[in-house]
C-alpha positions in Angstrom: 82.1 97.0 69.0 84.6 99.3 70.7 86.0 102.6 69.5 89.2 104.5 70.3 88.4 107.5 72.5 91.1 109.5 70.7 90.8 108.8 67.0 87.4 107.0 66.9 88.8 104.0 65.1 86.7 100.9 65.3 88.2 97.8 66.9 87.0 94.8 64.9 90.0 92.4 65.2 92.8 91.7 67.6 95.2 93.3 65.2 93.4 96.7 65.8 95.0 97.0 69.3 98.6 96.6 70.4 99.6 94.9 73.6 102.7 96.6 74.9 104.7 94.8 77.5 106.1 97.2 80.1 108.9 94.7 80.9 108.3 95.1 84.7 109.1 92.0 86.6 108.4 92.1 90.3 109.4 89.1 92.3 107.3 89.0 95.4 106.9 85.6 97.1 108.5 84.0 94.1 106.0 85.3 91.6 106.8 87.3 88.4 104.2 89.6 87.0 104.2 91.2 83.6 102.6 94.7 83.3 101.1 95.7 79.9 99.1 98.4 78.3 96.6 98.1 75.4 97.0 100.8 72.8 95.1 101.8 69.7 97.1 100.4 66.7 95.9 103.4 64.6 97.0 106.3 66.8 98.9 104.8 69.7 96.5 106.1 72.4 96.6 104.0 75.6 93.1 102.5 76.1 93.7 100.0 78.9 96.1 97.9 80.8 96.6 95.1 83.3 98.8 92.4 84.8 99.5 89.2 83.0 100.4 85.8 84.4 102.1 85.0 87.7 104.7 82.3 87.6 
């Protein structure tokens, strides 16, 4: 089980975190990438991030 480093909330379900799309589209070699952060749904602290799907 994971915990928020800021408010110590326990993440037990997908609804406990928010995936925030940064709306950044970069077209390099015809590919679009979406950047996102994962935030605690209780306090809003950023706890991770990444890049989603290339098209």
